[in-house]
Residue frames as qw, qx, qy, qz and C-alpha x, y, z in Angstrom:
[[0.537, -0.818, -0.104, 0.179, -23.41, -5.92, 6.29],
 [0.341, 0.873, -0.283, 0.203, -20.41, -3.53, 6.13],
 [0.855, -0.430, 0.105, 0.271, -17.23, -5.34, 7.07],
 [0.673, 0.376, 0.090, 0.630, -14.95, -3.54, 4.62],
 [0.304, -0.650, -0.127, 0.685, -13.06, -0.50, 5.93],
 [0.333, 0.862, 0.033, -0.379, -12.91, 2.63, 3.78],
 [0.017, -0.675, 0.636, 0.374, -9.57, 1.59, 2.28],
 [0.153, -0.075, 0.966, 0.194, -10.89, -1.79, 1.13],
 [0.568, 0.211, -0.052, -0.794, -13.82, -2.09, -1.25],
 [0.749, 0.124, 0.629, -0.168, -15.98, -5.13, -2.00],
 [0.259, -0.115, 0.743, 0.606, -15.33, -6.74, -5.35],
 [0.557, 0.509, 0.126, -0.643, -17.51, -5.91, -8.35],
 [0.837, 0.345, 0.411, 0.103, -18.19, -7.94, -11.52],
 [0.597, 0.755, -0.030, 0.270, -15.31, -7.47, -13.93],
 [0.326, -0.868, 0.373, -0.028, -12.75, -6.66, -11.22],
 [0.619, 0.502, -0.592, 0.121, -9.26, -8.05, -11.72],
 [0.818, -0.517, 0.226, -0.113, -8.35, -10.84, -9.30],
 [0.343, 0.672, -0.655, 0.049, -4.65, -11.73, -9.22],
 [0.972, -0.215, -0.078, -0.057, -3.41, -15.21, -8.36],
 [0.007, 0.764, -0.621, 0.177, -0.17, -15.64, -6.40],
 [0.931, -0.048, -0.359, 0.042, 1.75, -18.79, -5.51],
 [0.121, -0.810, 0.440, -0.367, 3.59, -17.92, -2.28],
 [0.680, -0.401, 0.576, -0.215, 3.94, -21.50, -1.06],
 [0.598, -0.086, 0.775, 0.187, 3.91, -24.95, -2.71],
 [0.211, 0.181, -0.646, -0.711, 3.68, -25.75, -6.40],
 [0.604, 0.196, 0.443, -0.633, 0.34, -27.16, -7.48],
 [0.493, 0.243, 0.816, 0.179, -1.57, -29.63, -9.62],
 [0.003, 0.136, -0.382, -0.914, -2.04, -27.96, -13.02],
 [0.207, -0.373, -0.787, -0.445, -5.40, -29.59, -13.81],
 [0.294, -0.661, -0.622, 0.300, -6.98, -28.60, -10.49],
 [0.213, -0.427, -0.030, 0.878, -5.53, -25.12, -10.85],
 [0.067, -0.052, -0.537, -0.840, -7.05, -24.57, -14.30],
 [0.285, -0.534, -0.771, -0.197, -10.43, -25.86, -13.10],
 [0.314, -0.619, -0.447, 0.564, -10.26, -23.44, -10.17],
 [0.112, -0.250, 0.200, 0.941, -9.42, -20.52, -12.45],
 [0.168, -0.284, -0.695, -0.639, -12.39, -21.36, -14.67],
 [0.325, -0.624, -0.699, 0.130, -14.69, -21.48, -11.63],
 [0.250, -0.535, -0.199, 0.782, -13.44, -18.04, -10.60],
 [0.000, -0.053, 0.444, 0.894, -13.97, -16.61, -14.10],
 [0.224, -0.451, -0.788, -0.354, -17.50, -17.99, -14.08],
 [0.272, -0.648, -0.538, 0.465, -18.15, -15.75, -11.06],
 [0.227, 0.928, 0.265, 0.131, -17.65, -12.70, -13.29],
 [0.376, -0.821, 0.245, 0.352, -14.08, -11.73, -12.40],
 [0.625, 0.699, -0.335, 0.089, -11.16, -11.10, -14.72],
 [0.865, -0.448, 0.153, 0.166, -8.38, -13.40, -13.54],
 [0.346, 0.827, -0.434, 0.089, -4.70, -12.48, -13.83],
 [0.931, -0.291, 0.151, 0.161, -2.09, -15.21, -13.45],
 [0.063, 0.861, -0.475, -0.172, 1.52, -13.98, -13.75],
 [0.775, 0.384, -0.502, -0.005, 3.96, -16.34, -15.47],
 [0.076, 0.482, -0.735, 0.471, 5.89, -16.56, -12.20],
 [0.744, -0.218, 0.303, -0.554, 2.93, -18.40, -10.65],
 [0.964, 0.193, -0.115, -0.141, 3.93, -21.50, -12.65],
 [0.254, 0.664, -0.665, 0.228, 7.55, -21.59, -11.45],
 [0.937, -0.315, -0.130, -0.071, 8.79, -24.68, -9.62],
 [0.222, 0.615, -0.679, 0.333, 11.75, -25.32, -7.37],
 [0.104, 0.035, -0.941, 0.320, 11.38, -28.71, -5.75],
 [0.110, -0.551, -0.822, 0.097, 8.17, -28.65, -3.71],
 [0.048, -0.628, -0.242, 0.738, 7.97, -24.85, -3.87],
 [0.483, 0.776, 0.392, 0.100, 6.48, -22.56, -6.53],
 [0.411, 0.783, -0.140, 0.447, 9.86, -20.99, -7.31],
 [0.514, 0.086, -0.488, 0.700, 12.69, -19.72, -5.13],
 [0.258, -0.649, -0.514, 0.498, 11.97, -17.66, -2.02],
 [0.120, -0.387, 0.126, 0.905, 13.11, -14.50, -3.82],
 [0.100, -0.146, -0.684, -0.707, 10.96, -15.25, -6.87],
 [0.261, -0.577, -0.772, -0.059, 7.85, -15.94, -4.81],
 [0.246, -0.626, -0.348, 0.653, 8.31, -12.85, -2.64],
 [0.067, -0.256, 0.308, 0.914, 8.97, -10.58, -5.62],
 [0.143, -0.296, -0.768, -0.550, 5.99, -11.98, -7.53],
 [0.248, -0.653, -0.687, 0.198, 3.71, -11.43, -4.55],
 [0.182, -0.558, -0.128, 0.800, 4.86, -7.84, -4.08],
 [0.010, -0.080, 0.517, 0.852, 4.46, -7.07, -7.80],
 [0.193, -0.448, -0.801, -0.346, 0.96, -8.52, -7.93],
 [0.270, -0.657, -0.566, 0.418, -0.12, -6.75, -4.74],
 [0.158, -0.548, -0.003, 0.821, 1.15, -3.36, -5.93],
 [0.124, 0.225, 0.667, 0.699, -0.42, -3.58, -9.41],
 [0.234, 0.124, 0.258, -0.929, -3.06, -0.82, -9.25],
 [0.581, 0.026, -0.428, -0.692, -5.56, -2.63, -11.48],
 [0.496, -0.103, -0.859, 0.074, -5.56, -5.75, -9.26],
 [0.471, -0.540, 0.023, -0.698, -8.38, -5.47, -6.70],
 [0.842, -0.399, 0.265, -0.250, -7.88, -8.80, -4.92],
 [0.278, 0.524, -0.805, -0.005, -5.17, -11.43, -4.49],
 [0.935, -0.185, 0.123, -0.277, -5.97, -15.12, -4.09],
 [0.256, -0.588, 0.763, 0.087, -3.52, -17.99, -3.69],
 [0.597, 0.282, -0.662, -0.355, -2.91, -20.94, -5.98],
 [0.822, -0.200, -0.533, 0.025, -2.33, -23.38, -3.14],
 [0.518, -0.789, 0.283, -0.169, -1.21, -23.64, 0.48],
 [0.899, 0.209, -0.311, 0.227, 1.06, -26.57, 1.32],
 [0.655, -0.582, -0.030, 0.480, 4.30, -25.08, 2.61],
 [0.588, 0.315, 0.161, 0.728, 6.54, -22.12, 1.88],
 [0.078, -0.904, -0.200, -0.370, 4.97, -18.90, 3.17],
 [0.635, -0.736, 0.010, 0.233, 7.15, -18.87, 6.29],
 [0.717, -0.053, 0.245, 0.650, 10.26, -18.73, 4.09],
 [0.308, 0.520, 0.299, 0.738, 9.20, -15.53, 2.31],
 [0.306, -0.874, -0.377, 0.042, 7.83, -13.52, 5.26],
 [0.478, -0.620, 0.057, 0.619, 11.21, -11.84, 5.99],
 [0.383, 0.048, 0.494, 0.779, 11.48, -10.86, 2.30],
 [0.041, 0.731, 0.588, 0.344, 8.17, -8.97, 2.10],
 [0.135, 0.136, -0.170, 0.967, 7.92, -5.21, 2.62],
 [0.125, -0.588, -0.787, 0.140, 4.89, -4.87, 4.89],
 [0.025, -0.549, -0.144, 0.823, 5.06, -1.07, 4.90],
 [0.168, 0.184, -0.558, -0.792, 4.51, -1.11, 1.14],
 [0.180, -0.317, -0.911, -0.193, 1.79, -3.75, 1.43],
 [0.088, -0.581, -0.613, 0.528, -0.04, -1.59, 3.99],
 [0.056, 0.438, -0.103, -0.891, 0.01, 1.40, 1.63],
 [0.420, 0.158, -0.564, -0.693, -1.85, -0.49, -1.11],
 [0.514, -0.020, 0.731, -0.448, -4.61, -2.49, 0.63],
 [0.437, 0.111, -0.713, -0.536, -6.14, -5.40, -1.28],
 [0.881, -0.156, 0.128, -0.427, -8.82, -7.98, -0.69],
 [0.248, 0.470, -0.846, 0.037, -6.83, -11.11, 0.22],
 [0.878, -0.191, 0.133, -0.419, -7.99, -14.66, 0.87],
 [0.538, 0.365, -0.758, 0.054, -6.43, -18.01, 1.71],
 [0.799, -0.495, 0.178, -0.291, -6.02, -20.63, 4.41],
 [0.970, -0.010, -0.062, 0.236, -3.76, -23.49, 5.54],
 [0.683, -0.104, -0.011, 0.723, -0.10, -22.47, 5.04],
 [0.151, 0.613, 0.213, 0.746, -1.32, -19.05, 3.85],
 [0.531, -0.773, -0.341, 0.062, -2.23, -18.44, 7.52],
 [0.624, -0.318, -0.041, 0.712, 1.32, -17.15, 8.04],
 [0.212, 0.235, 0.289, 0.903, 0.83, -14.39, 5.49],
 [0.307, -0.691, -0.493, -0.431, -2.71, -13.63, 6.62],
 [0.599, -0.676, -0.316, 0.291, -1.65, -13.22, 10.25],
 [0.497, -0.178, 0.066, 0.847, 1.27, -10.98, 9.26],
 [0.035, 0.450, 0.396, 0.799, -1.01, -8.75, 7.18],
 [0.459, -0.755, -0.425, -0.197, -3.34, -8.41, 10.17],
 [0.658, -0.590, -0.175, 0.434, -0.61, -7.83, 12.76],
 [0.500, -0.221, 0.177, 0.818, 1.84, -5.71, 10.75],
 [0.070, 0.223, 0.435, 0.869, -0.47, -3.87, 8.35],
 [0.275, 0.258, 0.507, -0.775, -3.73, -3.74, 10.29],
 [0.427, 0.150, -0.514, -0.729, -5.51, -5.17, 7.26],
 [0.782, 0.038, 0.458, -0.421, -8.53, -7.47, 7.31],
 [0.138, 0.298, -0.865, -0.379, -8.18, -10.71, 5.36],
 [0.827, 0.013, -0.041, -0.561, -10.48, -13.56, 4.37],
 [0.364, -0.250, 0.897, -0.038, -10.15, -17.18, 5.43],
 [0.776, 0.415, 0.167, -0.444, -11.34, -19.14, 2.42],
 [0.918, 0.170, 0.323, 0.156, -10.48, -21.56, -0.39],
 [0.214, -0.543, 0.532, 0.613, -7.37, -21.47, -2.56],
 [0.515, 0.440, -0.381, -0.629, -7.59, -21.90, -6.35],
 [0.292, 0.161, -0.932, -0.137, -6.85, -25.63, -6.37],
 [0.182, 0.221, 0.812, -0.509, -9.58, -26.04, -3.75],
 [0.518, 0.461, 0.083, -0.715, -12.01, -24.37, -6.14],
 [0.408, 0.354, -0.737, -0.407, -10.87, -26.92, -8.72],
 [0.084, -0.045, -0.979, 0.178, -11.91, -29.74, -6.40],
 [0.035, 0.611, 0.746, -0.263, -15.22, -28.08, -5.51],
 [0.165, 0.311, 0.318, 0.880, -16.26, -25.37, -8.01],
 [0.317, -0.749, -0.530, -0.239, -19.42, -24.68, -5.96],
 [0.530, -0.577, -0.251, 0.568, -17.19, -23.05, -3.33],
 [0.340, 0.129, 0.226, 0.904, -16.28, -20.37, -5.89],
 [0.181, -0.657, -0.443, -0.582, -19.78, -18.85, -5.83],
 [0.588, -0.726, -0.326, 0.144, -19.72, -18.67, -2.03],
 [0.583, -0.261, 0.022, 0.769, -16.23, -17.14, -2.09],
 [0.186, 0.359, 0.345, 0.847, -17.31, -14.57, -4.68],
 [0.338, -0.765, -0.435, -0.334, -20.39, -13.56, -2.68],
 [0.626, -0.650, -0.213, 0.376, -18.36, -13.05, 0.47],
 [0.495, -0.154, 0.156, 0.841, -15.63, -11.05, -1.27],
 [0.029, 0.469, 0.432, 0.770, -18.37, -8.95, -2.87],
 [0.126, -0.217, 0.355, -0.900, -19.75, -8.01, 0.54],
 [0.709, -0.292, -0.353, -0.536, -22.69, -10.39, 0.97],
 [0.234, 0.190, -0.821, 0.485, -22.73, -11.46, 4.63],
 [0.571, -0.614, -0.515, -0.177, -25.12, -12.78, 7.21],
 [0.158, -0.767, 0.322, -0.532, -24.73, -10.74, 10.38],
 [0.570, -0.439, 0.617, -0.320, -24.85, -13.89, 12.52],
 [0.593, 0.266, -0.732, -0.205, -23.65, -17.39, 11.76],
 [0.769, -0.350, 0.370, -0.387, -25.21, -20.18, 13.78],
 [0.052, 0.405, -0.906, -0.108, -23.34, -23.49, 13.93],
 [0.784, -0.020, -0.347, -0.514, -25.32, -26.52, 12.77],
 [0.910, -0.145, -0.376, 0.095, -23.26, -29.15, 14.61],
 [0.020, 0.782, -0.401, 0.478, -21.57, -27.30, 17.50],
 [0.777, -0.331, -0.471, 0.256, -19.78, -28.56, 20.56],
 [0.194, -0.895, 0.137, -0.379, -19.07, -26.41, 23.59],
 [0.682, 0.093, -0.535, 0.489, -15.83, -26.83, 25.50],
 [0.243, -0.269, -0.463, 0.809, -16.18, -23.73, 27.68],
 [0.065, 0.795, 0.588, 0.133, -19.45, -21.74, 27.89],
 [0.237, -0.668, -0.114, 0.696, -19.68, -17.98, 27.83],
 [0.493, 0.796, 0.271, 0.224, -19.38, -15.13, 25.36],
 [0.460, -0.537, 0.154, 0.690, -16.64, -12.72, 24.32],
 [0.493, 0.857, 0.149, -0.003, -15.89, -10.09, 21.70],
 [0.403, -0.639, 0.414, 0.509, -12.73, -9.12, 19.84],
 [0.439, 0.619, -0.474, -0.447, -11.02, -9.13, 16.48],
 [0.972, 0.063, 0.211, -0.078, -11.05, -12.54, 14.81],
 [0.123, 0.748, -0.640, -0.127, -7.56, -13.95, 14.16],
 [0.666, -0.246, 0.701, -0.067, -5.75, -17.27, 13.81],
 [0.651, 0.489, -0.425, -0.396, -6.01, -20.01, 11.20],
 [0.881, 0.142, -0.450, 0.008, -4.10, -23.24, 10.70],
 [0.724, -0.680, 0.110, -0.012, -2.79, -24.58, 14.01],
 [0.870, -0.048, 0.141, 0.471, 0.46, -26.06, 12.66],
 [0.427, 0.612, 0.082, 0.660, 1.36, -22.84, 10.85],
 [0.321, -0.863, 0.035, -0.389, 0.61, -20.71, 13.91],
 [0.857, -0.477, 0.095, 0.170, 2.73, -23.05, 16.00],
 [0.769, 0.158, 0.135, 0.605, 5.68, -22.56, 13.64],
 [0.142, 0.792, 0.052, 0.591, 5.31, -18.77, 13.87],
 [0.625, -0.778, -0.044, -0.042, 5.74, -18.89, 17.66],
 [0.715, -0.488, 0.206, 0.456, 9.17, -17.74, 18.80],
 [0.521, 0.287, 0.360, 0.719, 9.82, -15.84, 15.55],
 [0.030, -0.158, -0.047, 0.986, 9.48, -12.12, 14.74],
 [0.405, -0.144, -0.488, -0.760, 6.12, -13.09, 13.20],
 [0.134, -0.249, -0.895, 0.344, 4.67, -14.64, 16.35],
 [0.189, -0.609, -0.521, -0.568, 0.97, -13.70, 16.35],
 [0.045, -0.072, 0.476, -0.875, -0.40, -11.22, 18.85],
 [0.325, -0.430, -0.789, -0.296, -3.71, -12.64, 20.09],
 [0.090, -0.173, -0.531, 0.825, -4.26, -10.09, 22.87],
 [0.366, 0.348, 0.329, -0.798, -8.00, -9.53, 23.25],
 [0.426, 0.285, -0.558, -0.653, -8.79, -11.56, 20.13],
 [0.881, 0.078, 0.335, -0.325, -11.08, -14.42, 19.22],
 [0.065, -0.527, 0.788, 0.310, -8.74, -17.11, 17.88],
 [0.892, 0.275, -0.029, -0.357, -9.87, -19.48, 15.11],
 [0.252, -0.491, 0.826, 0.114, -8.03, -22.82, 14.89],
 [0.919, 0.271, 0.073, -0.278, -8.21, -25.71, 12.40],
 [0.135, -0.579, 0.768, 0.237, -5.93, -28.41, 11.01],
 [0.890, 0.283, -0.160, -0.320, -5.71, -31.55, 8.89],
 [0.860, 0.280, -0.407, 0.130, -3.94, -34.89, 9.15],
 [0.064, 0.553, -0.616, 0.558, -2.51, -34.27, 12.62],
 [0.583, -0.251, -0.766, 0.103, -2.77, -37.10, 15.16],
 [0.473, -0.820, -0.266, -0.183, -4.30, -36.14, 18.53],
 [0.717, -0.482, -0.063, 0.499, -0.91, -36.23, 20.28],
 [0.449, 0.203, 0.202, 0.847, 0.45, -33.78, 17.72],
 [0.176, -0.752, -0.314, -0.553, -2.48, -31.41, 18.30],
 [0.675, -0.695, -0.189, 0.158, -1.72, -31.71, 22.02],
 [0.686, -0.183, 0.062, 0.702, 1.94, -30.91, 21.40],
 [0.252, 0.458, 0.262, 0.811, 1.21, -27.88, 19.23],
 [0.360, -0.800, -0.270, -0.396, -1.29, -26.38, 21.66],
 [0.742, -0.569, -0.120, 0.333, 1.08, -27.06, 24.54],
 [0.577, 0.086, 0.122, 0.803, 3.86, -25.29, 22.63],
 [0.002, 0.646, 0.259, 0.718, 1.64, -22.25, 22.05],
 [0.589, -0.767, -0.234, -0.101, 0.75, -22.22, 25.74],
 [0.755, -0.368, -0.033, 0.541, 4.39, -22.41, 26.81],
 [0.411, 0.265, 0.196, 0.850, 5.24, -19.55, 24.44],
 [0.004, -0.438, -0.400, 0.805, 2.49, -17.42, 26.00],
 [0.058, -0.100, -0.560, -0.821, 0.69, -17.04, 22.67],
 [0.366, -0.492, -0.711, -0.346, -2.67, -18.07, 24.17],
 [0.303, -0.224, -0.603, 0.703, -2.35, -16.11, 27.42],
 [0.077, 0.357, 0.247, -0.898, -4.37, -12.98, 26.64],
 [0.158, -0.184, -0.694, -0.678, -6.90, -14.03, 24.02],
 [0.453, -0.065, 0.249, -0.854, -10.65, -13.49, 24.55],
 [0.826, 0.132, 0.379, -0.396, -12.08, -16.70, 23.11],
 [0.184, -0.287, 0.859, 0.382, -11.53, -19.67, 20.79],
 [0.767, 0.383, 0.066, -0.510, -13.48, -20.75, 17.71],
 [0.441, -0.276, 0.825, 0.221, -12.63, -24.24, 16.45],
 [0.618, 0.431, -0.321, -0.574, -13.06, -25.25, 12.83],
 [0.967, 0.134, -0.161, -0.142, -12.51, -28.61, 11.17],
 [0.313, -0.595, 0.739, 0.051, -9.84, -30.98, 12.43],
 [0.854, 0.357, -0.130, -0.356, -10.10, -33.16, 9.34],
 [0.884, 0.247, -0.376, 0.129, -8.50, -36.62, 9.23],
 [0.000, 0.642, -0.564, 0.520, -7.00, -36.05, 12.68],
 [0.126, 0.028, -0.940, 0.316, -8.36, -39.23, 14.24],
 [0.231, -0.548, -0.802, -0.052, -11.58, -40.14, 16.02],
 [0.096, -0.706, -0.157, -0.684, -13.68, -37.04, 16.73],
 [0.678, -0.702, -0.191, -0.105, -14.15, -37.87, 20.40],
 [0.789, -0.253, -0.060, 0.557, -10.43, -38.22, 21.01],
 [0.352, 0.408, 0.111, 0.835, -9.62, -34.99, 19.15],
 [0.310, -0.749, -0.191, -0.554, -12.24, -33.12, 21.17],
 [0.778, -0.574, -0.181, 0.178, -10.86, -34.52, 24.42],
 [0.648, -0.008, -0.001, 0.762, -7.42, -33.15, 23.52],
 [0.079, 0.566, 0.190, 0.799, -8.87, -29.77, 22.57],
 [0.548, -0.747, -0.234, -0.294, -10.80, -29.62, 25.84],
 [0.809, -0.397, -0.146, 0.409, -7.73, -30.61, 27.86],
 [0.551, 0.029, 0.076, 0.830, -5.47, -27.98, 26.26],
 [0.005, 0.395, 0.221, 0.892, -8.01, -25.14, 25.86],
 [0.466, -0.613, -0.579, -0.268, -10.68, -25.74, 28.49],
 [0.579, -0.592, -0.352, 0.437, -8.79, -24.25, 31.45],
 [0.407, 0.201, 0.086, 0.887, -7.83, -20.93, 29.85],
 [0.035, -0.523, -0.483, 0.701, -10.81, -19.04, 31.26],
 [0.259, 0.327, -0.270, -0.868, -12.28, -18.02, 27.89],
 [0.794, 0.301, 0.321, -0.420, -15.27, -19.33, 25.91],
 [0.100, -0.335, 0.840, 0.416, -14.35, -22.15, 23.51],
 [0.734, 0.380, 0.294, -0.480, -16.80, -23.17, 20.78],
 [0.265, -0.248, 0.828, 0.427, -16.23, -25.93, 18.21],
 [0.480, 0.443, 0.757, 0.012, -17.89, -27.01, 15.00],
 [0.254, 0.754, -0.071, -0.601, -17.39, -23.96, 12.76],
 [0.844, 0.352, 0.393, 0.095, -17.58, -25.21, 9.14],
 [0.355, 0.894, -0.272, -0.007, -14.24, -23.96, 7.85],
 [0.440, -0.596, 0.661, 0.122, -10.81, -25.43, 7.25],
 [0.096, 0.362, -0.850, -0.370, -9.69, -28.60, 5.47],
 [0.436, 0.214, 0.831, -0.271, -13.02, -30.41, 5.86],
 [0.323, 0.464, 0.745, 0.354, -15.75, -30.87, 3.23],
 [0.033, 0.931, 0.328, 0.158, -17.07, -27.37, 3.98],
 [0.532, -0.158, -0.080, 0.828, -14.73, -24.40, 3.92],
 [0.059, 0.910, 0.410, 0.031, -16.83, -21.29, 4.38],
 [0.415, 0.399, -0.044, 0.816, -15.26, -17.95, 3.55],
 [0.375, -0.859, -0.344, 0.056, -15.25, -15.47, 6.42],
 [0.236, 0.830, -0.212, 0.458, -13.37, -12.28, 7.36],
 [0.745, -0.389, -0.291, 0.458, -10.56, -12.08, 9.88],
 [0.351, 0.019, -0.079, 0.933, -9.07, -9.00, 11.46],
 [0.299, -0.434, -0.260, -0.809, -12.62, -7.71, 11.95],
 [0.276, -0.212, 0.629, -0.695, -14.67, -7.50, 15.19],
 [0.575, -0.194, -0.715, -0.347, -16.89, -10.41, 16.15],
 [0.538, -0.391, 0.469, -0.581, -18.88, -11.66, 19.12],
 [0.440, 0.093, -0.891, -0.058, -18.47, -15.33, 20.00],
 [0.631, -0.293, 0.297, -0.654, -21.37, -16.81, 21.98],
 [0.154, 0.191, -0.969, -0.002, -20.62, -20.39, 22.97],
 [0.343, 0.203, 0.739, -0.542, -23.93, -20.74, 24.83],
 [0.611, 0.564, 0.199, -0.519, -25.91, -19.87, 21.69],
 [0.692, 0.034, 0.599, 0.401, -23.40, -21.57, 19.35],
 [0.424, 0.850, 0.286, 0.127, -23.14, -18.44, 17.21],
 [0.496, -0.199, 0.132, 0.835, -20.61, -16.02, 15.75],
 [0.200, 0.904, 0.366, -0.094, -21.78, -12.45, 15.09],
 [0.530, 0.206, 0.149, 0.809, -19.86, -10.10, 12.79],
 [0.134, -0.830, -0.340, 0.422, -19.96, -6.53, 14.04],
 [0.386, 0.905, 0.047, 0.173, -19.36, -3.23, 12.27],
 [0.727, 0.067, -0.172, 0.661, -15.64, -2.41, 12.08]]
């Protein structure tokens, strides 16, 4: 199904995929395994030397990471940019990136977790679609995810995704551009120049290792900032290692169930065992009653 706009083409075998490290440094063994899994999908993989830089818990200084990302993005032979790891650090480089230049040279881009900050900025400031999917070290942990990632970035999509283990917080259906990502990262964007604009959008949320009271606090913060005021619906992914499922769902229902929009949980993406690749910044229909997400033509 066509989800790529004219300016963004699906990947083909032999295309050059660049790897950036805009956030934390990474485990070298997992990284190399992930690169091999990506090469086995038929892509040529480019890893700039700057990707291996380290400064404490970051993959180089803010200036080095921002410059490396811009250089990789603007390289004409690079058709897609993936990320070495999430962790932390994207928020520090957002003010250093030239989003006007990024918008002029659209690329296929994928990531999740801390990379949410960059993904949301590319959607809001550049009008570009992005892909929520594994990072390279994640492919090292589960090489099978590489084939799924490659198929999605090459344009193979089911028009409708039904959830196998859904839970409904608020029934109903809604349509809009799909946005969002990691809850903690979105919370830290609130109150900054990069605060996400969720007006009329279906908002995807996921997280890992956050106790129920912290999930409550983050959602309450987003509510107080007005970030959740004008969205059209909510799609919940994995809340992995966040405590007992029933307690987490009670918190999600308490903080999201009175917003007057459909809220559907159980989408297999995020930090859990399954991390399906899917597009964001593209139009979808969320049907909580049917426990389905339909991708529509852009």
